[in-house]
N, C-alpha and C positions, 0 to 999 in steps of 0.2 A: 604199173605205170608211174606211181608216185615216186618210186625209187629211181627209175630211169631218169626222170625229170631232175631230181636232186643230184644224181651222179653227173649228168651233163652240166648242170649249173655249177657244180663244184669244180669240174674240170676246166670250164671257161674261167672261173675265178682264179684258179691256180695259174693258168696260162697268162692271164692278165697281170697278176702280180709278178710273175717271172719276167714277162715282157718289160713291165715298168722298171724292175731292178736292173735288167740288162740295158735298157735304154738310158737310165740315169748314169750307170757305170761308163757307157760309151760316150755320152755327151758331156758329162761333168769331168770324168777322167782325172780323179785326184792325184794319181801317181804318174801320169803321163805315159801310161803303158800303151795307149793306142795312137798317140800323136808324136812320140819321139822318132825322128828319122834322121839318119846320117850324122855326121859330126865326128869329133875327135873322141874316141872311146877311151883313150888313155887318161884324158883330163875332162871329167864330165861337167865341170863348172858348177852351175847352180843345181844340177840334177844330183840328188843324193841317193845312193844305192845302199840301203840298210838291210836288204832281205835277199837271200839267194834265189828266190823266185824271179826277181827282177834282174839279177846278175845273169841268170840263164838267158833271159831275153836279150840283154845287151850283148852277150857273147855270141848269140846266134845272129844278131844284126851285124856284128863285127865280122863274122865269118862270111855273111852274105855280101858285105861291101868290100872286103879285102881278101877274097878267096884266092886270088892269084899270088898272094905273098906266102902262102903255105903249101907244103907238099903233103903233109900228114897232120892228123889231129889226135890228141890224147883224150879219150872219152872214158869217164868212169865216176865213181863216187869220191868220198873224202880221201881214200888212199891214193886215188889217181892225182890228187892235188900235190902230192909230195914229189911227183916227177917234174923236174924242171926241163922246160922246153930247150934251153940253151945247152944243157948237159946232154939231152937226147940228140941234139944236132951234132955235138962233138963226136958222138959214137958212130953214127952212120951218114951224116952229111945232109939229111933231110931237114927242111924247115918245119918245125912243129908249132902247133897252137894247142894249149891245154884247155879243154872244154869241160873240165870236172865240175861236178855239182854236188852239194851236200844234201839236197832235198830229193 
């Protein structure tokens, strides 16, 4: 019984720490990940994007807000980044958006 009490106490401690960290990330939000909504995604103004993890988020938000402007999406890794949406549009006439990510 001694080990069961210790295991339950340890599990409660781990969940409490995890909840505290998640809560701090949500409420403090140092990178603006949870609070950035809408806006001009071509000129982010004061929001700096230095990491591809956040550029994936901004690209997904862009697609969600401007989905009617595109017929097709280019999805892939770093090699897909070499495909230019304008050149792809010249080939078949579809409007493309490049969603590549290196992460």
